[in-house]
N, C-alpha and C positions, 0 to 999 in steps of 0.2 A: 605634310609639308616641312619644307627647306629653314632653316634656321640663316639669320640674317648674312649669316658669310659664305651662304650655301654652297657647305661642304655635306654633301655624300655622306651615307651610312658605311661607306668602303674609305678608308685613309685615305690622303691624298687625293679624293677626286671632290670637284664644286661643278655644279648644276649652274648656269644659268640660261637664258632666253626660254627659247620652246620652249624642252626639256624640263624648267626650272617652273613653269603653267602660268608667264606670263611672252601670251603671244605679244603682243602690242611691242611696238617696233621702241618706241620713247624707253618702255620699260625695261625691254633687253638689252639696251644701252647703259640705261641706268644696273643693269643685273652685272655684266659683262663688265665693266669700272667696277661692283662695290666686289665682283668675285675676286678680280685682279688686286683688289688694294687689300681685299682679304690675305691673301697670297703670303702679297712683301710685309706686311706684320707678322707674322709667323716668323720672320725672317729666320727661315730655313732654309739657304740658297745649295742648290744642288754644285756636287762637281765642276770642277773647268771641260771634263768632259760629258758632261749631262745637261741635258734642259732645266729651266725653273718649273718651265711651263710648259705643257702641249695642248693650243687649243684645238677644239677638233668642230668644225665647223666655222665659214665666214659668214654667217648670216649677220644681222645688226649687234647681237651680243657677241660673236666672233671679232668683230672687225673693231669694237668697241673695247674688246679685251687684247686683241692686238695692240692698239693705238697705247693702253695704260700700260702694259709690259715694255711696251720700247721707253714711253716715257719714265718707267722708275728701274727703268737699269736691268729690268729681267733678262736674261733666255729665254727664247720662247723657240715655239714654231707653230706655225698654224696651218694645216691640213686643211681639205677641202674637195671631195666630191666631188663637184660639177666644176664648169670653167666659173672663174670671180669676176664680177661687176653684169 
């Protein structure tokens, strides 16, 4: 079971969405937002040459995470193996 901040047992790894055990779209959206908000609260910004967040997967959780990262002015990249949309 993941904590409310979605921290995994590996430092700096957060899991949300389908991998977090919540397959429903609404729950995945909420988890994506909560994961990024948790990262932002840690206030550990990366150096200018690095990303604050790498979002793997552009499903509902990934897209919500991407939009939240953008709204919080985090430097981020979203990667997806399939085409978007």
